[in-house]
Structures are given as structure tokens and as C-alpha cells.
LUMZADO-923988 format. One record per residue: x, y negated, z of N, C-alpha, C in turn; residue number from 1; residue in one letter. Coordinates in steps of 0.1 Angstrom, whole numbers, plus 5000, padded with zeros to 4 digits. Last residue first. Layout:
{n.xx: X | n.yy: Y | n.zz: Z | ca.xx: X | ca.yy: Y | ca.zz: Z | c.xx: X | c.yy: Y | c.zz: Z | nr: NUM | rest: A}
...
***
This chain:
{n.xx: 7001 | n.yy: 5907 | n.zz: 8079 | ca.xx: 7010 | ca.yy: 5910 | ca.zz: 8067 | c.xx: 7002 | c.yy: 5912 | c.zz: 8055 | nr: 114 | rest: K}
{n.xx: 6988 | n.yy: 5881 | n.zz: 8099 | ca.xx: 6987 | ca.yy: 5895 | ca.zz: 8093 | c.xx: 6996 | c.yy: 5896 | c.zz: 8081 | nr: 113 | rest: E}
{n.xx: 6988 | n.yy: 5855 | n.zz: 8106 | ca.xx: 6998 | ca.yy: 5864 | ca.zz: 8112 | c.xx: 6998 | c.yy: 5878 | c.zz: 8107 | nr: 112 | rest: H}
{n.xx: 6966 | n.yy: 5843 | n.zz: 8096 | ca.xx: 6978 | ca.yy: 5841 | ca.zz: 8089 | c.xx: 6990 | c.yy: 5849 | c.zz: 8095 | nr: 111 | rest: P}
{n.xx: 6938 | n.yy: 5866 | n.zz: 8096 | ca.xx: 6947 | ca.yy: 5857 | ca.zz: 8104 | c.xx: 6960 | c.yy: 5855 | c.zz: 8096 | nr: 110 | rest: S}
{n.xx: 6905 | n.yy: 5870 | n.zz: 8086 | ca.xx: 6919 | ca.yy: 5871 | ca.zz: 8083 | c.xx: 6927 | c.yy: 5861 | c.zz: 8090 | nr: 109 | rest: K}
{n.xx: 6883 | n.yy: 5869 | n.zz: 8103 | ca.xx: 6883 | ca.yy: 5879 | ca.zz: 8092 | c.xx: 6897 | c.yy: 5881 | c.zz: 8087 | nr: 108 | rest: V}
{n.xx: 6875 | n.yy: 5863 | n.zz: 8135 | ca.xx: 6886 | ca.yy: 5862 | ca.zz: 8126 | c.xx: 6884 | c.yy: 5873 | c.zz: 8115 | nr: 107 | rest: I}
{n.xx: 6843 | n.yy: 5847 | n.zz: 8142 | ca.xx: 6852 | ca.yy: 5859 | ca.zz: 8142 | c.xx: 6863 | c.yy: 5858 | c.zz: 8132 | nr: 106 | rest: L}
{n.xx: 6828 | n.yy: 5824 | n.zz: 8160 | ca.xx: 6836 | ca.yy: 5825 | ca.zz: 8148 | c.xx: 6845 | c.yy: 5837 | c.zz: 8149 | nr: 105 | rest: F}
{n.xx: 6793 | n.yy: 5820 | n.zz: 8169 | ca.xx: 6807 | ca.yy: 5824 | ca.zz: 8172 | c.xx: 6814 | c.yy: 5825 | c.zz: 8159 | nr: 104 | rest: A}
{n.xx: 6767 | n.yy: 5800 | n.zz: 8179 | ca.xx: 6775 | ca.yy: 5805 | ca.zz: 8168 | c.xx: 6789 | c.yy: 5808 | c.zz: 8173 | nr: 103 | rest: T}
{n.xx: 6741 | n.yy: 5811 | n.zz: 8201 | ca.xx: 6752 | ca.yy: 5803 | ca.zz: 8198 | c.xx: 6759 | c.yy: 5808 | c.zz: 8186 | nr: 102 | rest: K}
{n.xx: 6722 | n.yy: 5831 | n.zz: 8206 | ca.xx: 6717 | ca.yy: 5817 | ca.zz: 8204 | c.xx: 6728 | c.yy: 5807 | c.zz: 8200 | nr: 101 | rest: G}
{n.xx: 6739 | n.yy: 5854 | n.zz: 8209 | ca.xx: 6731 | ca.yy: 5849 | ca.zz: 8220 | c.xx: 6726 | c.yy: 5835 | c.zz: 8218 | nr: 100 | rest: G}
{n.xx: 6755 | n.yy: 5847 | n.zz: 8182 | ca.xx: 6759 | ca.yy: 5854 | ca.zz: 8194 | c.xx: 6751 | c.yy: 5848 | c.zz: 8206 | nr: 99 | rest: N}
{n.xx: 6759 | n.yy: 5847 | n.zz: 8147 | ca.xx: 6750 | ca.yy: 5844 | ca.zz: 8158 | c.xx: 6754 | c.yy: 5853 | c.zz: 8170 | nr: 98 | rest: R}
{n.xx: 6789 | n.yy: 5839 | n.zz: 8131 | ca.xx: 6779 | ca.yy: 5849 | ca.zz: 8134 | c.xx: 6771 | c.yy: 5843 | c.zz: 8146 | nr: 97 | rest: V}
{n.xx: 6812 | n.yy: 5830 | n.zz: 8106 | ca.xx: 6802 | ca.yy: 5825 | ca.zz: 8115 | c.xx: 6792 | c.yy: 5835 | c.zz: 8118 | nr: 96 | rest: A}
{n.xx: 6844 | n.yy: 5841 | n.zz: 8101 | ca.xx: 6830 | ca.yy: 5844 | ca.zz: 8098 | c.xx: 6821 | c.yy: 5839 | c.zz: 8109 | nr: 95 | rest: K}
{n.xx: 6874 | n.yy: 5827 | n.zz: 8089 | ca.xx: 6866 | ca.yy: 5830 | ca.zz: 8100 | c.xx: 6851 | c.yy: 5832 | c.zz: 8095 | nr: 94 | rest: L}
{n.xx: 6907 | n.yy: 5828 | n.zz: 8080 | ca.xx: 6894 | ca.yy: 5829 | ca.zz: 8075 | c.xx: 6885 | c.yy: 5834 | c.zz: 8086 | nr: 93 | rest: L}
{n.xx: 6935 | n.yy: 5807 | n.zz: 8083 | ca.xx: 6926 | ca.yy: 5816 | ca.zz: 8090 | c.xx: 6913 | c.yy: 5816 | c.zz: 8082 | nr: 92 | rest: Y}
{n.xx: 6960 | n.yy: 5802 | n.zz: 8057 | ca.xx: 6948 | ca.yy: 5798 | ca.zz: 8065 | c.xx: 6943 | c.yy: 5810 | c.zz: 8073 | nr: 91 | rest: A}
{n.xx: 6996 | n.yy: 5797 | n.zz: 8056 | ca.xx: 6983 | ca.yy: 5804 | ca.zz: 8052 | c.xx: 6972 | c.yy: 5800 | c.zz: 8062 | nr: 90 | rest: P}
{n.xx: 7010 | n.yy: 5764 | n.zz: 8051 | ca.xx: 7009 | ca.yy: 5777 | ca.zz: 8058 | c.xx: 6996 | c.yy: 5784 | c.zz: 8054 | nr: 89 | rest: R}
{n.xx: 7032 | n.yy: 5737 | n.zz: 8046 | ca.xx: 7022 | ca.yy: 5746 | ca.zz: 8040 | c.xx: 7022 | c.yy: 5759 | c.zz: 8049 | nr: 88 | rest: A}
{n.xx: 7040 | n.yy: 5703 | n.zz: 8046 | ca.xx: 7040 | ca.yy: 5715 | ca.zz: 8053 | c.xx: 7029 | c.yy: 5724 | c.zz: 8048 | nr: 87 | rest: A}
{n.xx: 7056 | n.yy: 5687 | n.zz: 8018 | ca.xx: 7045 | ca.yy: 5689 | ca.zz: 8027 | c.xx: 7046 | c.yy: 5702 | c.zz: 8034 | nr: 86 | rest: E}
{n.xx: 7075 | n.yy: 5682 | n.zz: 7999 | ca.xx: 7078 | ca.yy: 5678 | ca.zz: 8013 | c.xx: 7066 | c.yy: 5678 | c.zz: 8022 | nr: 85 | rest: K}
{n.xx: 7070 | n.yy: 5694 | n.zz: 7975 | ca.xx: 7065 | ca.yy: 5680 | ca.zz: 7977 | c.xx: 7067 | c.yy: 5674 | c.zz: 7991 | nr: 84 | rest: G}
{n.xx: 7079 | n.yy: 5719 | n.zz: 7981 | ca.xx: 7087 | ca.yy: 5711 | ca.zz: 7972 | c.xx: 7083 | c.yy: 5696 | c.zz: 7972 | nr: 83 | rest: P}
{n.xx: 7071 | n.yy: 5725 | n.zz: 8016 | ca.xx: 7070 | ca.yy: 5727 | ca.zz: 8002 | c.xx: 7078 | c.yy: 5718 | c.zz: 7994 | nr: 82 | rest: G}
{n.xx: 7081 | n.yy: 5742 | n.zz: 8044 | ca.xx: 7081 | ca.yy: 5729 | ca.zz: 8038 | c.xx: 7081 | c.yy: 5731 | c.zz: 8023 | nr: 81 | rest: M}
{n.xx: 7061 | n.yy: 5766 | n.zz: 8060 | ca.xx: 7072 | ca.yy: 5763 | ca.zz: 8051 | c.xx: 7070 | c.yy: 5748 | c.zz: 8047 | nr: 80 | rest: E}
{n.xx: 7052 | n.yy: 5786 | n.zz: 8088 | ca.xx: 7051 | ca.yy: 5773 | ca.zz: 8081 | c.xx: 7063 | c.yy: 5771 | c.zz: 8072 | nr: 79 | rest: I}
{n.xx: 7032 | n.yy: 5811 | n.zz: 8099 | ca.xx: 7045 | ca.yy: 5808 | ca.zz: 8093 | c.xx: 7044 | c.yy: 5796 | c.zz: 8085 | nr: 78 | rest: T}
{n.xx: 7008 | n.yy: 5802 | n.zz: 8124 | ca.xx: 7013 | ca.yy: 5810 | ca.zz: 8113 | c.xx: 7027 | c.yy: 5806 | c.zz: 8109 | nr: 77 | rest: G}
{n.xx: 7002 | n.yy: 5787 | n.zz: 8146 | ca.xx: 6992 | ca.yy: 5787 | ca.zz: 8136 | c.xx: 6996 | c.yy: 5795 | c.zz: 8124 | nr: 76 | rest: T}
{n.xx: 7024 | n.yy: 5788 | n.zz: 8162 | ca.xx: 7013 | ca.yy: 5795 | ca.zz: 8167 | c.xx: 7001 | c.yy: 5795 | c.zz: 8157 | nr: 75 | rest: V}
{n.xx: 7052 | n.yy: 5795 | n.zz: 8138 | ca.xx: 7044 | ca.yy: 5787 | ca.zz: 8147 | c.xx: 7032 | c.yy: 5794 | c.zz: 8153 | nr: 74 | rest: G}
{n.xx: 7081 | n.yy: 5800 | n.zz: 8125 | ca.xx: 7071 | ca.yy: 5808 | ca.zz: 8132 | c.xx: 7063 | c.yy: 5800 | c.zz: 8142 | nr: 73 | rest: K}
{n.xx: 7092 | n.yy: 5788 | n.zz: 8095 | ca.xx: 7091 | ca.yy: 5785 | ca.zz: 8109 | c.xx: 7079 | c.yy: 5793 | c.zz: 8115 | nr: 72 | rest: F}
{n.xx: 7102 | n.yy: 5792 | n.zz: 8069 | ca.xx: 7098 | ca.yy: 5804 | ca.zz: 8077 | c.xx: 7097 | c.yy: 5801 | c.zz: 8092 | nr: 71 | rest: G}
{n.xx: 7122 | n.yy: 5764 | n.zz: 8067 | ca.xx: 7117 | ca.yy: 5775 | ca.zz: 8060 | c.xx: 7113 | c.yy: 5786 | c.zz: 8070 | nr: 70 | rest: K}
{n.xx: 7131 | n.yy: 5730 | n.zz: 8065 | ca.xx: 7125 | ca.yy: 5741 | ca.zz: 8073 | c.xx: 7118 | c.yy: 5752 | c.zz: 8064 | nr: 69 | rest: I}
{n.xx: 7142 | n.yy: 5709 | n.zz: 8051 | ca.xx: 7148 | ca.yy: 5722 | ca.zz: 8050 | c.xx: 7142 | c.yy: 5733 | c.zz: 8058 | nr: 68 | rest: G}
{n.xx: 7128 | n.yy: 5687 | n.zz: 8060 | ca.xx: 7125 | ca.yy: 5692 | ca.zz: 8046 | c.xx: 7131 | c.yy: 5706 | c.zz: 8044 | nr: 67 | rest: I}
{n.xx: 7141 | n.yy: 5684 | n.zz: 8085 | ca.xx: 7127 | ca.yy: 5687 | ca.zz: 8084 | c.xx: 7123 | c.yy: 5693 | c.zz: 8070 | nr: 66 | rest: I}
{n.xx: 7167 | n.yy: 5678 | n.zz: 8077 | ca.xx: 7165 | ca.yy: 5690 | ca.zz: 8085 | c.xx: 7150 | c.yy: 5694 | c.zz: 8085 | nr: 65 | rest: A}
{n.xx: 7163 | n.yy: 5654 | n.zz: 8063 | ca.xx: 7168 | ca.yy: 5666 | ca.zz: 8055 | c.xx: 7165 | c.yy: 5678 | c.zz: 8063 | nr: 64 | rest: E}
{n.xx: 7154 | n.yy: 5638 | n.zz: 8085 | ca.xx: 7146 | ca.yy: 5640 | ca.zz: 8073 | c.xx: 7150 | c.yy: 5652 | c.zz: 8065 | nr: 63 | rest: K}
{n.xx: 7178 | n.yy: 5638 | n.zz: 8100 | ca.xx: 7165 | ca.yy: 5644 | ca.zz: 8105 | c.xx: 7156 | c.yy: 5647 | c.zz: 8094 | nr: 62 | rest: L}
{n.xx: 7195 | n.yy: 5623 | n.zz: 8083 | ca.xx: 7198 | ca.yy: 5637 | ca.zz: 8087 | c.xx: 7186 | c.yy: 5645 | c.zz: 8092 | nr: 61 | rest: T}
{n.xx: 7181 | n.yy: 5599 | n.zz: 8082 | ca.xx: 7184 | ca.yy: 5607 | ca.zz: 8070 | c.xx: 7187 | c.yy: 5621 | c.zz: 8073 | nr: 60 | rest: D}
{n.xx: 7180 | n.yy: 5591 | n.zz: 8110 | ca.xx: 7168 | ca.yy: 5593 | ca.zz: 8102 | c.xx: 7171 | c.yy: 5601 | c.zz: 8089 | nr: 59 | rest: P}
{n.xx: 7199 | n.yy: 5607 | n.zz: 8135 | ca.xx: 7199 | ca.yy: 5598 | ca.zz: 8124 | c.xx: 7187 | c.yy: 5601 | c.zz: 8114 | nr: 58 | rest: R}
{n.xx: 7201 | n.yy: 5626 | n.zz: 8154 | ca.xx: 7188 | ca.yy: 5618 | ca.zz: 8154 | c.xx: 7188 | c.yy: 5608 | c.zz: 8143 | nr: 57 | rest: T}
{n.xx: 7216 | n.yy: 5658 | n.zz: 8147 | ca.xx: 7216 | ca.yy: 5643 | ca.zz: 8148 | c.xx: 7202 | c.yy: 5637 | c.zz: 8148 | nr: 56 | rest: S}
{n.xx: 7214 | n.yy: 5685 | n.zz: 8141 | ca.xx: 7225 | ca.yy: 5680 | ca.zz: 8149 | c.xx: 7226 | c.yy: 5665 | c.zz: 8151 | nr: 55 | rest: G}
{n.xx: 7196 | n.yy: 5700 | n.zz: 8128 | ca.xx: 7202 | ca.yy: 5689 | ca.zz: 8121 | c.xx: 7214 | c.yy: 5683 | c.zz: 8128 | nr: 54 | rest: G}
{n.xx: 7187 | n.yy: 5718 | n.zz: 8147 | ca.xx: 7194 | ca.yy: 5723 | ca.zz: 8136 | c.xx: 7201 | c.yy: 5712 | c.zz: 8128 | nr: 53 | rest: N}
{n.xx: 7174 | n.yy: 5700 | n.zz: 8166 | ca.xx: 7185 | ca.yy: 5710 | ca.zz: 8170 | c.xx: 7193 | c.yy: 5714 | c.zz: 8158 | nr: 52 | rest: K}
{n.xx: 7156 | n.yy: 5687 | n.zz: 8150 | ca.xx: 7166 | ca.yy: 5679 | ca.zz: 8158 | c.xx: 7177 | c.yy: 5688 | c.zz: 8161 | nr: 51 | rest: L}
{n.xx: 7141 | n.yy: 5709 | n.zz: 8140 | ca.xx: 7148 | ca.yy: 5701 | ca.zz: 8131 | c.xx: 7159 | c.yy: 5692 | c.zz: 8138 | nr: 50 | rest: A}
{n.xx: 7130 | n.yy: 5718 | n.zz: 8165 | ca.xx: 7138 | ca.yy: 5726 | ca.zz: 8157 | c.xx: 7147 | c.yy: 5718 | c.zz: 8147 | nr: 49 | rest: S}
{n.xx: 7114 | n.yy: 5695 | n.zz: 8171 | ca.xx: 7124 | ca.yy: 5699 | ca.zz: 8180 | c.xx: 7135 | c.yy: 5708 | c.zz: 8173 | nr: 48 | rest: A}
{n.xx: 7096 | n.yy: 5697 | n.zz: 8149 | ca.xx: 7105 | ca.yy: 5685 | ca.zz: 8150 | c.xx: 7117 | c.yy: 5688 | c.zz: 8160 | nr: 47 | rest: L}
{n.xx: 7084 | n.yy: 5721 | n.zz: 8155 | ca.xx: 7091 | ca.yy: 5720 | ca.zz: 8142 | c.xx: 7101 | c.yy: 5708 | c.zz: 8143 | nr: 46 | rest: M}
{n.xx: 7071 | n.yy: 5714 | n.zz: 8179 | ca.xx: 7081 | ca.yy: 5724 | ca.zz: 8179 | c.xx: 7090 | c.yy: 5724 | c.zz: 8166 | nr: 45 | rest: M}
{n.xx: 7053 | n.yy: 5694 | n.zz: 8169 | ca.xx: 7063 | ca.yy: 5691 | ca.zz: 8179 | c.xx: 7074 | c.yy: 5701 | c.zz: 8179 | nr: 44 | rest: F}
{n.xx: 7037 | n.yy: 5711 | n.zz: 8152 | ca.xx: 7045 | ca.yy: 5699 | ca.zz: 8147 | c.xx: 7056 | c.yy: 5695 | c.zz: 8156 | nr: 43 | rest: T}
{n.xx: 7026 | n.yy: 5729 | n.zz: 8170 | ca.xx: 7035 | ca.yy: 5734 | ca.zz: 8160 | c.xx: 7044 | c.yy: 5722 | c.zz: 8154 | nr: 42 | rest: D}
{n.xx: 7011 | n.yy: 5711 | n.zz: 8185 | ca.xx: 7021 | ca.yy: 5719 | ca.zz: 8192 | c.xx: 7031 | c.yy: 5724 | c.zz: 8181 | nr: 41 | rest: Y}
{n.xx: 6993 | n.yy: 5701 | n.zz: 8166 | ca.xx: 7002 | ca.yy: 5692 | ca.zz: 8173 | c.xx: 7014 | c.yy: 5699 | c.zz: 8180 | nr: 40 | rest: G}
{n.xx: 6980 | n.yy: 5725 | n.zz: 8159 | ca.xx: 6987 | ca.yy: 5718 | ca.zz: 8149 | c.xx: 6998 | c.yy: 5708 | c.zz: 8156 | nr: 39 | rest: D}
{n.xx: 6967 | n.yy: 5730 | n.zz: 8184 | ca.xx: 6977 | ca.yy: 5740 | ca.zz: 8178 | c.xx: 6986 | c.yy: 5733 | c.zz: 8168 | nr: 38 | rest: A}
{n.xx: 6950 | n.yy: 5708 | n.zz: 8185 | ca.xx: 6960 | ca.yy: 5710 | ca.zz: 8196 | c.xx: 6971 | c.yy: 5720 | c.zz: 8191 | nr: 37 | rest: S}
{n.xx: 6935 | n.yy: 5712 | n.zz: 8163 | ca.xx: 6943 | ca.yy: 5700 | ca.zz: 8164 | c.xx: 6954 | c.yy: 5701 | c.zz: 8174 | nr: 36 | rest: F}
{n.xx: 6920 | n.yy: 5735 | n.zz: 8168 | ca.xx: 6930 | ca.yy: 5735 | ca.zz: 8157 | c.xx: 6940 | c.yy: 5723 | c.zz: 8158 | nr: 35 | rest: E}
{n.xx: 6920 | n.yy: 5737 | n.zz: 8204 | ca.xx: 6914 | ca.yy: 5737 | ca.zz: 8191 | c.xx: 6925 | c.yy: 5736 | c.zz: 8180 | nr: 34 | rest: D}
{n.xx: 6925 | n.yy: 5758 | n.zz: 8233 | ca.xx: 6929 | ca.yy: 5748 | ca.zz: 8224 | c.xx: 6921 | c.yy: 5749 | c.zz: 8211 | nr: 33 | rest: P}
{n.xx: 6900 | n.yy: 5763 | n.zz: 8260 | ca.xx: 6909 | ca.yy: 5768 | ca.zz: 8249 | c.xx: 6913 | c.yy: 5757 | c.zz: 8240 | nr: 32 | rest: A}
{n.xx: 6903 | n.yy: 5746 | n.zz: 8292 | ca.xx: 6896 | ca.yy: 5751 | ca.zz: 8280 | c.xx: 6905 | c.yy: 5755 | c.zz: 8269 | nr: 31 | rest: H}
{n.xx: 6920 | n.yy: 5737 | n.zz: 8311 | ca.xx: 6907 | ca.yy: 5743 | ca.zz: 8315 | c.xx: 6898 | c.yy: 5747 | c.zz: 8304 | nr: 30 | rest: G}
{n.xx: 6946 | n.yy: 5729 | n.zz: 8308 | ca.xx: 6936 | ca.yy: 5720 | ca.zz: 8304 | c.xx: 6922 | c.yy: 5725 | c.zz: 8308 | nr: 29 | rest: Y}
{n.xx: 6964 | n.yy: 5750 | n.zz: 8317 | ca.xx: 6967 | ca.yy: 5736 | ca.zz: 8319 | c.xx: 6955 | c.yy: 5727 | c.zz: 8318 | nr: 28 | rest: R}
{n.xx: 6952 | n.yy: 5774 | n.zz: 8308 | ca.xx: 6955 | ca.yy: 5772 | ca.zz: 8322 | c.xx: 6957 | c.yy: 5757 | c.zz: 8326 | nr: 27 | rest: R}
{n.xx: 6951 | n.yy: 5768 | n.zz: 8281 | ca.xx: 6938 | ca.yy: 5770 | ca.zz: 8288 | c.xx: 6941 | c.yy: 5768 | c.zz: 8303 | nr: 26 | rest: T}
{n.xx: 6978 | n.yy: 5768 | n.zz: 8274 | ca.xx: 6970 | ca.yy: 5756 | ca.zz: 8272 | c.xx: 6957 | c.yy: 5757 | c.zz: 8280 | nr: 25 | rest: Y}
{n.xx: 6986 | n.yy: 5794 | n.zz: 8280 | ca.xx: 6992 | ca.yy: 5783 | ca.zz: 8287 | c.xx: 6983 | c.yy: 5770 | c.zz: 8286 | nr: 24 | rest: S}
{n.xx: 6969 | n.yy: 5809 | n.zz: 8262 | ca.xx: 6968 | ca.yy: 5811 | ca.zz: 8277 | c.xx: 6974 | c.yy: 5799 | c.zz: 8284 | nr: 23 | rest: S}
{n.xx: 6977 | n.yy: 5799 | n.zz: 8237 | ca.xx: 6963 | ca.yy: 5798 | ca.zz: 8241 | c.xx: 6962 | c.yy: 5799 | c.zz: 8257 | nr: 22 | rest: I}
{n.xx: 7004 | n.yy: 5806 | n.zz: 8237 | ca.xx: 7001 | ca.yy: 5792 | ca.zz: 8236 | c.xx: 6986 | c.yy: 5790 | c.zz: 8242 | nr: 21 | rest: F}
{n.xx: 7001 | n.yy: 5834 | n.zz: 8239 | ca.xx: 7009 | ca.yy: 5827 | ca.zz: 8249 | c.xx: 7005 | c.yy: 5812 | c.zz: 8249 | nr: 20 | rest: E}
{n.xx: 6988 | n.yy: 5839 | n.zz: 8214 | ca.xx: 6981 | ca.yy: 5843 | ca.zz: 8227 | c.xx: 6988 | c.yy: 5835 | c.zz: 8239 | nr: 19 | rest: K}
{n.xx: 7007 | n.yy: 5831 | n.zz: 8196 | ca.xx: 6995 | ca.yy: 5824 | ca.zz: 8197 | c.xx: 6988 | c.yy: 5826 | c.zz: 8210 | nr: 18 | rest: A}
{n.xx: 7026 | n.yy: 5851 | n.zz: 8201 | ca.xx: 7030 | ca.yy: 5837 | ca.zz: 8203 | c.xx: 7017 | c.yy: 5828 | c.zz: 8204 | nr: 17 | rest: A}
{n.xx: 7011 | n.yy: 5875 | n.zz: 8194 | ca.xx: 7017 | ca.yy: 5872 | ca.zz: 8208 | c.xx: 7020 | c.yy: 5858 | c.zz: 8210 | nr: 16 | rest: P}
{n.xx: 6979 | n.yy: 5873 | n.zz: 8179 | ca.xx: 6994 | ca.yy: 5872 | ca.zz: 8177 | c.xx: 7000 | c.yy: 5868 | c.zz: 8191 | nr: 15 | rest: D}
{n.xx: 6952 | n.yy: 5871 | n.zz: 8181 | ca.xx: 6959 | ca.yy: 5881 | ca.zz: 8190 | c.xx: 6974 | c.yy: 5881 | c.zz: 8188 | nr: 14 | rest: T}
{n.xx: 6930 | n.yy: 5843 | n.zz: 8183 | ca.xx: 6941 | ca.yy: 5850 | ca.zz: 8177 | c.xx: 6948 | c.yy: 5859 | c.zz: 8186 | nr: 13 | rest: D}
{n.xx: 6909 | n.yy: 5828 | n.zz: 8193 | ca.xx: 6908 | ca.yy: 5842 | ca.zz: 8195 | c.xx: 6919 | c.yy: 5850 | c.zz: 8188 | nr: 12 | rest: D}
{n.xx: 6912 | n.yy: 5802 | n.zz: 8185 | ca.xx: 6916 | ca.yy: 5805 | ca.zz: 8199 | c.xx: 6914 | c.yy: 5820 | c.zz: 8202 | nr: 11 | rest: P}
{n.xx: 6926 | n.yy: 5797 | n.zz: 8153 | ca.xx: 6915 | ca.yy: 5803 | ca.zz: 8161 | c.xx: 6920 | c.yy: 5806 | c.zz: 8175 | nr: 10 | rest: S}
{n.xx: 6933 | n.yy: 5774 | n.zz: 8127 | ca.xx: 6937 | ca.yy: 5780 | ca.zz: 8139 | c.xx: 6924 | c.yy: 5787 | c.zz: 8145 | nr: 9 | rest: F}
{n.xx: 6925 | n.yy: 5762 | n.zz: 8104 | ca.xx: 6939 | ca.yy: 5762 | ca.zz: 8106 | c.xx: 6943 | c.yy: 5769 | c.zz: 8118 | nr: 8 | rest: G}
{n.xx: 6900 | n.yy: 5778 | n.zz: 8084 | ca.xx: 6904 | ca.yy: 5771 | ca.zz: 8096 | c.xx: 6919 | c.yy: 5771 | c.zz: 8097 | nr: 7 | rest: S}
{n.xx: 6872 | n.yy: 5783 | n.zz: 8063 | ca.xx: 6886 | ca.yy: 5782 | ca.zz: 8064 | c.xx: 6889 | c.yy: 5774 | c.zz: 8077 | nr: 6 | rest: Y}
{n.xx: 6845 | n.yy: 5807 | n.zz: 8066 | ca.xx: 6850 | ca.yy: 5793 | ca.zz: 8066 | c.xx: 6865 | c.yy: 5794 | c.zz: 8067 | nr: 5 | rest: I}
{n.xx: 6816 | n.yy: 5823 | n.zz: 8056 | ca.xx: 6831 | ca.yy: 5825 | ca.zz: 8058 | c.xx: 6836 | c.yy: 5810 | c.zz: 8056 | nr: 4 | rest: I}
{n.xx: 6784 | n.yy: 5828 | n.zz: 8072 | ca.xx: 6793 | ca.yy: 5820 | ca.zz: 8063 | c.xx: 6808 | c.yy: 5823 | c.zz: 8066 | nr: 3 | rest: S}
{n.xx: 6769 | n.yy: 5838 | n.zz: 8092 | ca.xx: 6773 | ca.yy: 5847 | ca.zz: 8081 | c.xx: 6782 | c.yy: 5841 | c.zz: 8071 | nr: 2 | rest: G}
{n.xx: 6745 | n.yy: 5812 | n.zz: 8099 | ca.xx: 6754 | ca.yy: 5823 | ca.zz: 8103 | c.xx: 6757 | c.yy: 5832 | c.zz: 8091 | nr: 1 | rest: A}
***
């Protein structure tokens, strides 16, 4: 306990969009989402945005729409497509602490912070 770790998401995030996602996910599945659930959600929403903005399902048009994504506000933070065509976003920094015999992860820095 006491270690600082990197994560792509925290179910304790207080950002309004993240809170709505966490609440909806928990109601539907009976447990809080993990990093992979949040990443999947953001990926799907980015694809939906690219389809809408690109105006076509043609592979070349869709590819260019995805590459052109800038400042996408996801539940995991603001996502940008980088020059190497990779998605990039700031990380969460979490601190591991002991809590009643279990390890809890407290948010030290959220990608939603300015």
C-alpha cells in the first residue's frame, strides 16, 4: 500500500460524464466498470462520432474521420489521435491504500482535471 500507479480509468471519478457512465453501467451490470469497459465505451463512441462526422461508411472516409479526431471528450478523459494514428489521452494516477484489510485506490490525479 502507498504505491502510486498509472491507470486508464477509475470508477471513483467525479467528472460528470464519467459519473453518468459509471452509474448507468453499475445499474445495468450490478458492478462498477473497470478500465476495459470504459475504454470500450470510449472506443465505440469515437467510432460513432467518426461515422457521423465522416458522413460515410466507406473505409477510406471512415479512416480519415477517425484519424482526424481531436479533443474527443470521453469518460476516460480527452482523447486525441496522434501523428502515428494512435489514440492518446492523459492518465489517472492512483494511490494504493489499505482500507479495512483490502486495498483501495484513491485518485491522486484525474485526466479530467485542468
